[in-house]
C-alpha positions in Angstrom: 0.0 0.0 0.0 1.3 3.4 -0.9 1.6 6.3 1.5 -1.7 8.2 1.8 -2.9 11.5 3.3 -6.1 13.3 3.9 -6.7 15.9 1.2 -8.8 18.9 2.3 -11.0 20.9 0.0 -12.4 23.8 2.1 -14.7 25.1 -0.6 -16.6 21.8 -0.5 -17.3 21.7 3.3 -20.9 22.3 4.2 -20.3 22.3 8.0 -22.6 19.3 8.5 -20.4 17.9 11.3 -20.7 14.3 10.1 -16.9 14.0 10.1 -16.7 15.1 13.8 -19.4 12.6 14.8 -17.9 9.7 12.9 -14.5 10.4 14.4 -15.7 10.7 18.0 -17.8 7.5 17.7 -14.8 5.6 16.2 -12.4 6.9 18.8 -14.5 6.7 21.9 -17.9 5.1 21.1 -19.5 8.4 22.1 -21.2 11.0 19.9 -19.3 14.0 21.3 -17.4 16.4 19.0 -15.1 17.3 21.9 -13.6 13.8 21.5 -13.2 14.2 17.7 -9.9 14.7 15.9 -11.7 16.8 13.3 -13.2 20.1 14.2 -15.3 22.4 11.9 -14.8 26.1 12.3 -17.2 28.5 10.6 -17.9 32.2 10.2 -21.0 34.3 10.1 -21.0 34.1 6.2 -21.4 30.4 6.2 -17.8 29.5 5.4 -16.9 26.2 7.0 -13.5 24.6 7.4 -12.6 21.2 8.8 -9.5 21.4 11.0 -7.5 18.1 10.8 -4.0 16.9 11.5 -1.9 17.3 8.4 0.7 14.6 9.5 3.5 17.1 8.8 6.7 15.9 7.3 8.6 17.7 10.1 5.9 17.8 12.9 6.2 20.7 15.3 4.2 18.8 17.8 6.9 16.0 17.8 9.7 18.5 18.0 8.5 20.0 21.3 7.3 16.9 23.0 9.6 16.6 26.1 8.9 12.8 26.5 9.2 11.9 22.8 5.7 10.6 22.9 5.0 11.8 19.4 6.5 9.8 16.6 6.1 9.0 12.9 4.6 5.6 11.8 6.4 5.2 8.5 4.2 2.4 7.4 1.1 4.6 7.1 3.0 7.9 7.0 1.1 9.2 10.0 2.2 11.1 13.1 1.1 9.2 16.3 1.1 9.7 20.0 2.3 7.0 22.4 -0.1 7.6 25.2 2.0 5.6 27.6 4.7 8.3 27.3 2.4 11.4 27.2 2.5 13.5 30.4 -0.3 15.8 29.3 1.9 19.0 29.2 0.0 20.3 26.2 3.2 21.5 24.5 2.0 19.9 21.3 -1.1 22.1 21.5 1.1 25.2 21.4 3.2 23.9 18.6 0.6 22.7 16.2 0.1 25.3 13.4 -3.3 23.8 12.5 -4.9 23.5 15.9 -5.3 19.8 15.3 -4.3 18.5 18.7 -7.0 17.3 21.2 -6.8 16.8 24.9 -8.8 14.3 27.0 -9.4 16.0 30.3 -10.5 12.8 32.0 -7.3 10.9 31.1 -5.0 13.9 31.0 -3.6 12.9 27.6 -3.2 14.5 24.2 -4.8 12.9 21.2 -4.8 13.5 17.5 -5.8 11.9 14.2 -4.3 8.4 13.6 -5.9 8.0 10.2 -8.1 5.3 11.7 -5.4 2.8 10.9 -5.5 3.7 7.2 -9.3 3.9 6.7 -10.3 7.3 8.0 -14.0 7.5 9.2 -14.2 11.2 8.5 -13.4 10.6 4.8 -15.9 7.7 4.5 -18.8 9.8 5.8 -18.0 13.1 4.0 -20.7 13.3 1.3 -19.6 16.6 -0.2 -16.0 15.1 -0.5 -14.4 18.0 1.4 -12.1 15.3 2.8 -10.6 12.6 0.6 -7.9 10.0 1.3 -5.3 10.1 -1.5 -1.9 8.9 -2.4 0.8 11.2 -0.9 2.5 11.2 -4.2 -0.2 13.4 -5.6 1.9 16.4 -4.6 0.3 19.0 -6.9 -3.1 18.1 -5.6 -1.9 18.2 -1.9 -0.1 21.5 -2.5 -3.2 23.0 -4.0 -5.2 21.8 -1.0 -2.7 23.3 1.4 -2.8 26.6 -0.5 -6.6 26.7 -0.2 -6.4 25.9 3.5 -4.0 28.8 4.2 -6.0 31.1 2.0 -9.1 30.2 4.1 -7.3 30.8 7.3 -5.9 34.2 6.2 -7.7 37.1 8.1 -10.2 38.9 5.9 -10.4 42.7 5.5 -13.4 44.2 7.1 
């Protein structure tokens, strides 16, 4: 199996929240967006944007982790957290440029997208196809997606 990544197309997101629900149910068995690794942000104009882990090639979250709990799984090309090493310091929160880290208050541990073992639930339920799971080698498509993401995140003039 080739290396894959989640491709984000912000213009296709309707803000339905199905991705948040699917993720939280898959992770915890509970329908609770606060336990999801995907979060939808929206503005008063109806613009919606799913916030997801981009599984960076040089992850800032990994660089700042004092216990080396964050590592790359090279088989699926994903950035993972070893919860047995996590001390709940939230340094990864501060370092993530996408705001994609989660924190389980009950367990005192950070969490993030693990690509559902290579079959992401968020992608499977995204009817408008704002999230797709594609070969990492589709670099022009991934680059275009990243450019759209950063354009969407850029502050708008009033």
